[in-house]
C-alpha positions in Angstrom: -32.3 12.7 -43.1 -31.7 12.6 -39.4 -31.5 8.8 -39.4 -28.8 8.9 -42.1 -26.7 11.4 -40.1 -27.0 9.3 -37.0 -26.0 6.2 -38.9 -23.0 8.1 -40.3 -21.9 9.2 -36.9 -22.3 5.7 -35.5 -20.1 4.3 -38.2 -17.6 7.1 -37.6 -17.5 6.4 -33.9 -17.1 2.6 -34.5 -14.0 3.2 -36.6 -12.9 5.8 -34.0 -13.0 3.3 -31.1 -11.6 0.5 -33.3 -8.5 2.7 -33.8 -8.2 3.0 -30.0 -8.5 -0.8 -29.6 -5.8 -1.4 -32.1 -3.5 1.0 -30.2 -4.2 -0.9 -27.0 -3.2 -4.2 -28.7 0.0 -2.5 -29.9 0.7 -1.4 -26.3 -0.1 -4.8 -24.9 2.7 -6.3 -27.0 5.2 -4.4 -24.8 4.2 -6.5 -21.7 6.9 -8.8 -20.3 6.7 -12.5 -21.0 6.0 -14.5 -17.9 7.5 -18.0 -18.0 5.5 -21.1 -17.1 7.9 -22.1 -14.3 10.0 -20.4 -11.7 13.7 -20.1 -12.4 14.7 -20.6 -8.7 15.0 -24.1 -7.4 12.4 -24.5 -4.6 10.4 -27.2 -3.0 7.4 -26.5 -0.9 6.3 -28.6 2.0 2.6 -27.8 2.4 -0.1 -25.5 1.3 -0.3 -22.5 3.5 -3.5 -22.2 5.5 -2.8 -18.9 7.1 0.9 -18.2 7.6 0.4 -16.0 10.7 -1.4 -18.9 12.4 1.4 -21.3 11.3 3.9 -19.4 13.4 1.9 -20.4 16.5 2.8 -17.0 18.1 -0.1 -15.6 20.1 1.8 -12.4 20.7 2.3 -11.9 17.0 -1.4 -12.6 16.4 -2.3 -9.9 18.9 0.1 -7.3 17.5 -1.1 -7.9 14.0 -4.7 -7.4 15.1 -3.7 -4.2 16.9 -1.9 -3.0 13.8 -4.8 -3.6 11.5 -7.0 -1.6 13.8 -4.7 1.3 14.7 -2.0 1.7 12.0 -2.1 5.3 10.7 -1.0 4.5 7.2 -3.7 1.8 6.9 -6.2 4.3 8.2 -5.2 6.8 5.5 -5.5 4.0 2.9 -9.0 3.1 4.1 -10.2 6.8 3.9 -8.8 6.9 0.3 -11.1 3.9 -0.4 -14.1 5.9 0.9 -13.2 8.9 -1.2 -12.8 6.8 -4.3 -16.2 5.1 -3.7 -17.9 8.4 -3.2 -16.4 9.8 -6.4 -17.6 6.6 -8.2 -21.1 7.3 -6.9 -20.9 10.9 -8.0 -19.8 9.9 -11.5 -23.4 8.7 -12.2 -24.7 12.3 -11.8 -23.9 13.5 -15.4 -25.9 10.6 -16.7 -29.0 11.9 -15.0 -31.0 15.1 -15.5 -30.2 18.1 -13.3 -33.3 19.6 -11.9 -33.4 22.9 -10.1 -36.3 24.6 -8.4 -36.4 28.2 -7.3 -39.0 30.3 -5.5 -39.0 34.1 -5.1 -41.2 36.8 -3.6 -41.0 40.3 -5.0 -42.4 43.7 -4.0 -42.8 46.5 -6.4 -43.8 50.0 -5.3 -45.1 52.7 -7.5 -46.5 56.2 -6.9 -49.8 57.5 -8.3 -51.6 60.8 -8.2 -55.1 60.7 -6.7 -58.0 62.7 -8.1 -57.6 65.2 -5.4 -53.9 65.8 -6.3 -52.3 63.8 -3.6 -49.3 61.4 -4.2 -50.0 57.9 -3.0 -47.5 54.9 -3.0 -49.0 51.6 -4.1 -47.4 48.2 -3.4 -47.7 45.1 -5.6 -46.5 41.7 -4.4 -45.7 38.8 -6.7 -44.8 35.1 -5.9 -42.9 33.3 -8.5 -41.9 29.6 -8.9 -39.3 28.3 -11.5 -38.3 24.8 -12.4 -35.4 24.1 -14.7 -34.2 20.8 -16.2 -30.9 20.2 -18.0 -29.9 16.8 -19.4 -27.1 15.7 -21.7 -28.2 12.5 -23.5 -25.3 10.0 -23.5 -25.8 8.9 -27.1 -22.1 8.0 -27.7 -21.4 6.5 -24.3 -18.9 9.2 -23.3 -20.4 9.9 -20.0 -21.0 6.3 -19.1 -17.4 5.5 -20.2 -16.1 8.1 -17.8 -18.3 6.8 -15.0 -17.0 3.2 -15.6 -13.5 4.6 -15.4 -14.2 6.2 -12.1 -15.7 3.0 -10.8 -12.6 1.1 -11.9 -10.5 3.7 -10.0 -12.4 2.8 -6.9 -11.7 -0.9 -7.4 -8.0 0.0 -7.9 -7.9 2.0 -4.7 -9.5 -0.8 -2.8 -6.9 -3.3 -4.0 -4.2 -0.8 -3.0 -5.8 -0.9 0.4 -5.7 -4.7 0.4 -2.0 -4.5 -0.6 -1.4 -2.0 2.3 -3.0 -4.4 4.7 -0.6 -7.2 3.6 2.3 -4.8 3.9 1.3 -3.7 7.4 1.0 -7.3 8.5 4.4 -8.1 7.1 6.0 -5.0 8.7 4.4 -5.9 12.0 5.7 -9.5 11.9 9.2 -8.4 10.8 9.4 -5.6 13.4 8.3 -8.0 16.1 10.9 -10.6 15.3 13.6 -8.0 14.9 12.7 -6.8 18.4 12.9 -10.4 19.7 16.3 -10.8 17.9 17.5 -7.5 19.4 16.6 -8.8 22.9 18.6 -12.0 22.3 21.6 -10.0 21.0 21.4 -7.7 24.1 21.2 -10.8 26.4 24.2 -12.2 24.5 26.1 -8.9 25.0 25.3 -9.1 28.7 26.6 -12.6 29.0 29.8 -11.7 27.1 30.4 -8.8 29.4 30.2 -11.2 32.3 32.6 -13.5 30.5 35.1 -10.7 30.0 34.8 -9.7 33.7 35.5 -13.3 34.6 38.5 -13.3 32.4 39.7 -10.0 33.9 39.5 -11.5 37.4 41.5 -14.5 36.2 44.2 -12.3 34.7 44.3 -10.1 37.8 44.8 -13.2 39.9 47.6 -14.3 37.7 49.1 -10.8 37.6 49.1 -10.6 41.4 51.0 -13.9 41.5 53.5 -12.6 39.0 52.4 -15.1 36.3 50.8 -12.6 33.9 52.3 -9.4 32.5 50.8 -5.9 32.8 50.1 -6.1 29.1 47.8 -9.0 29.7 46.0 -7.1 32.4 45.5 -4.0 30.2 44.2 -6.2 27.3 41.7 -7.8 29.6 40.5 -4.4 30.9 40.2 -3.1 27.3 38.0 -6.1 26.4 35.8 -5.4 29.4 35.2 -1.8 28.3 34.7 -2.9 24.7 32.0 -5.3 25.8 30.4 -2.6 27.9 30.2 -0.4 24.8 28.8 -3.3 22.8 26.1 -3.9 25.4 25.1 -0.2 25.3 24.8 -0.4 21.5 22.6 -3.5 21.8 20.4 -1.9 24.4 20.0 1.1 22.1 19.1 -1.1 19.2 16.6 -3.0 21.4 14.9 0.3 22.4 14.7 1.5 18.8 13.3 -1.8 17.7 10.6 -1.6 20.4 9.6 1.9 19.4 9.5 1.0 15.7 7.2 -1.8 16.5 5.0 0.4 18.7 4.7 3.0 15.9 3.6 0.3 13.4 0.8 -1.0 15.7 -0.3 2.5 16.5 1.0 2.9 20.1 3.0 5.7 21.6 6.7 4.9 21.2 7.5 4.3 24.9 9.6 1.2 24.4 7.2 -0.5 26.9 6.9 -4.0 25.4 8.2 -7.4 26.2 10.2 -9.6 23.8 10.0 -13.4 23.3 12.3 -16.0 21.7 12.4 -16.5 18.0 10.0 -19.2 16.8 10.8 -22.3 14.7 10.0 -22.0 11.1 6.8 -23.6 9.9 6.7 -25.7 6.7 7.5 -24.0 3.4 4.4 -22.9 1.4 3.6 -24.6 -1.9 3.8 -22.4 -5.0 1.8 -22.6 -8.2 2.9 -21.4 -11.6 4.1 -17.8 -11.9 0.9 -16.8 -13.7 -1.3 -18.4 -11.0 0.7 -16.8 -8.2 1.1 -13.3 -9.7 -2.6 -12.9 -10.7 -3.6 -13.1 -7.0 -1.4 -10.2 -5.8 -3.5 -7.1 -4.9 -0.9 -4.7 -6.4 -1.0 -6.5 -9.7 -4.8 -6.6 -9.7 -4.7 -2.9 -9.0 -2.3 -2.2 -11.9 -4.5 -4.3 -14.2 -7.5 -2.3 -13.2 -5.6 1.0 -13.7 -4.7 -0.1 -17.2 -8.3 -0.8 -18.0 -9.3 2.5 -16.6 -6.7 4.3 -18.7 -8.1 2.7 -21.8 -11.6 4.0 -20.9 -10.1 7.5 -20.3 -8.6 7.4 -23.8 -11.9 6.3 -25.3 -13.8 9.1 -23.4 -11.3 11.7 -24.6 -11.8 10.6 -28.2 -15.6 10.5 -27.8 -15.5 14.1 -26.7 -14.9 15.1 -30.4 -18.5 14.0 -31.3 -21.6 16.2 -31.0 -23.4 16.4 -27.7 -27.2 16.2 -27.4 -28.7 18.3 -24.7 -32.3 18.8 -23.5 -33.2 21.7 -21.4 -36.7 22.7 -20.1 -38.0 25.4 -17.9 -41.4 25.9 -16.2 -42.3 29.1 -14.4 -45.2 31.1 -13.0 -45.6 34.4 -11.3 -48.8 35.1 -9.2 -50.0 37.3 -6.5 -50.7 34.4 -4.2 -48.6 31.3 -3.4 -51.6 29.0 -3.8 -52.0 30.2 -7.4 -48.2 29.7 -8.0 -48.6 26.0 -7.4 -51.5 25.6 -9.8 -50.4 23.5 -12.8 -52.8 25.3 -15.1 -50.9 28.5 -14.5 -47.4 27.1 -15.4 -45.7 28.3 -18.5 -42.8 26.4 -19.9 -40.5 25.6 -22.8 -38.4 22.5 -23.9 -35.3 22.8 -26.1 -33.3 20.0 -27.6 -29.9 20.9 -29.0 -27.2 19.0 -30.9 -23.9 20.8 -30.4 -20.6 20.1 -32.3 -17.5 21.7 -31.0 -15.5 23.3 -33.9 -12.7 25.1 -32.2 -11.4 25.1 -28.6 -7.8 26.1 -29.1 -6.7 22.4 -29.3 -7.9 21.6 -25.8 -9.5 18.3 -26.8 -6.6 17.2 -29.0 -4.2 17.9 -26.1 -6.5 16.0 -23.7 -6.5 13.0 -26.0 -2.7 13.1 -26.2 -2.5 13.3 -22.4 -4.8 10.3 -21.8 -2.8 8.3 -24.4 0.5 9.2 -22.8 -1.0 8.4 -19.3 -2.1 5.0 -20.6 1.5 4.3 -21.8 2.8 5.3 -18.4 0.4 3.0 -16.6 1.3 0.2 -19.0 5.0 0.7 -18.1 4.1 0.9 -14.5 2.1 -2.4 -14.8 5.1 -4.1 -16.5 7.4 -2.8 -13.7 5.0 -4.0 -11.0 4.8 -7.4 -12.7 8.6 -7.8 -12.9 9.2 -6.5 -9.4 6.7 -9.0 -8.0 8.3 -11.8 -9.9 11.7 -10.7 -8.6 10.4 -10.6 -5.0 9.2 -14.2 -5.3 12.3 -15.4 -7.0 14.6 -13.7 -4.5 12.6 -15.2 -1.6 12.6 -18.7 -3.1 16.3 -18.6 -3.8 17.1 -17.3 -0.4 15.2 -20.1 1.3 17.9 -22.7 0.5 20.8 -20.3 0.9 19.8 -19.1 4.3 19.1 -22.6 5.5 22.6 -23.8 4.5 24.1 -20.6 6.0 22.4 -21.2 9.3 23.6 -24.8 9.4 27.2 -23.7 8.7 26.9 -21.0 11.4 25.5 -23.6 13.9 28.5 -25.8 13.2 30.9 -22.8 13.5 29.3 -21.8 16.8 29.7 -25.4 18.1 33.3 -25.5 17.1 34.1 -22.0 18.4 32.5 -22.8 21.8 34.5 -26.0 22.1 37.7 -24.1 21.1 36.9 -21.4 23.8 36.5 -24.0 26.5 39.7 -25.7 25.5 41.6 -22.4 25.4 40.3 -21.4 28.8 41.6 -24.7 30.2 44.9 -24.3 28.5 45.2 -20.7 29.7 44.5 -21.8 33.3 47.3 -24.4 32.9 49.6 -21.7 31.4 49.7 -23.3 28.0 47.8 -20.6 26.1 48.4 -16.8 26.0 45.9 -14.1 26.8 45.8 -13.3 23.1 44.7 -16.8 22.3 42.1 -16.7 25.0 40.6 -13.4 23.9 40.6 -14.5 20.3 38.8 -17.7 21.1 36.2 -15.8 23.1 35.7 -13.2 20.3 35.3 -16.0 17.8 32.6 -17.7 19.9 30.9 -14.4 20.4 30.8 -13.6 16.7 29.6 -17.1 15.8 26.8 -17.0 18.4 25.7 -13.5 17.3 25.7 -14.5 13.6 23.7 -17.7 14.5 21.0 -15.6 16.2 20.9 -13.2 13.3 20.7 -16.1 10.8 17.4 -17.3 12.5 16.0 -13.8 12.1 17.0 -13.7 8.4 15.3 -17.0 7.7 12.1 -15.8 9.5 12.2 -12.5 7.7 12.7 -14.2 4.3 9.8 -16.6 5.0 7.5 -13.6 5.8 8.6 -11.9 2.6 7.9 -15.1 0.6 4.4 -15.3 2.1 3.7 -11.6 1.3 5.1 -12.0 -2.2 2.8 -14.8 -3.1 -0.2 -13.3 -1.2 -0.6 -16.3 1.1 -3.7 -16.3 3.4 -2.9 -14.6 6.7 -5.0 -16.6 9.1 -6.3 -20.1 9.3 -9.9 -20.3 8.0 -12.3 -22.0 10.3 
């Protein structure tokens, strides 16, 4: 009779879980289709063997090492990994019996009347020892399913930590080169101020000779003050960039750091198919694990409707002496096995099942979103590679022409052929072109870093 009931329950749970599996298949149909090829036109030069090493920047290498050791957000992420792993270890506890041992010493006093009529107090001492065992047998796999879900959560949190490491490395590199670019822009602003001061002296000389008008002198003075203001803005931006970098690497934001020149871009990394690239991203791996975990949570919630088998046992003794309390022959005990089926809990388990199913749908949508965002990051970075390269070439040509035009205009102004307006305009155009050219180098470097992060390229060269 018992075997028939167990077989019936096994068949019931099989159909129960099968229904859950069919729901998961229905959910998986909602995942986005990933094409076999990228939509952006891109040609890689070489396989990346550690993109940080390829920049050949010792300062960057040291800053990244410092950031990985001292960044506070990364430290928080690491502690979250420790917490998740501890919870995973604790999830095994329900699968094992719980054993409790208790010991007590009691004193009981009574009064008796002696034969001569006196009242006498008598003390009795008892030493007791109790051992209890409680164990839920995991006959349906509900407890082990929840334990596996907890272990998957630990794996997911670890991949989140790996994604955070990549993010910190990327932020450090971008902050470092932004700081270097800010220094170049500040140096440019300083040179342009000197250029305006030189122009002012030239105009003052012409004004004293009666060649230039007061309007020309005032325009030259105005440009000097404007360049001073621009220099102050650049210095402010430089200080902010330095402090931002120091915060990322875990230092006090004292703006006490030295900049360097912007490096030349290393060869472009080779890319595999979208599927091959995306499957290696830690954030996508984490989302996939979360999806698997959510499926186990749904299964565990449905298994909670089935009966639970519990075994409880208790052994105890109470003696006048501790040595007798530990005598096995004096122990008295009982063992109880119970099969419990929940009939009514106010809809708690039904609600919990609905919650886990809804959570799985949410995680499925989050996974789809992560997948699409990852593909967008890669497509954007690939597309920008060609655009930014062409833009930098155009800006380099523009700077070359504007510089030649400035030199020609200065010569013409000295000979009285050009006006102060033409001179200031030529200088402003050269300034703008040079500033944009410096910034274009930063944009290409930043985009290359984003591309490496998007495809999860190796950080350092493997020896």
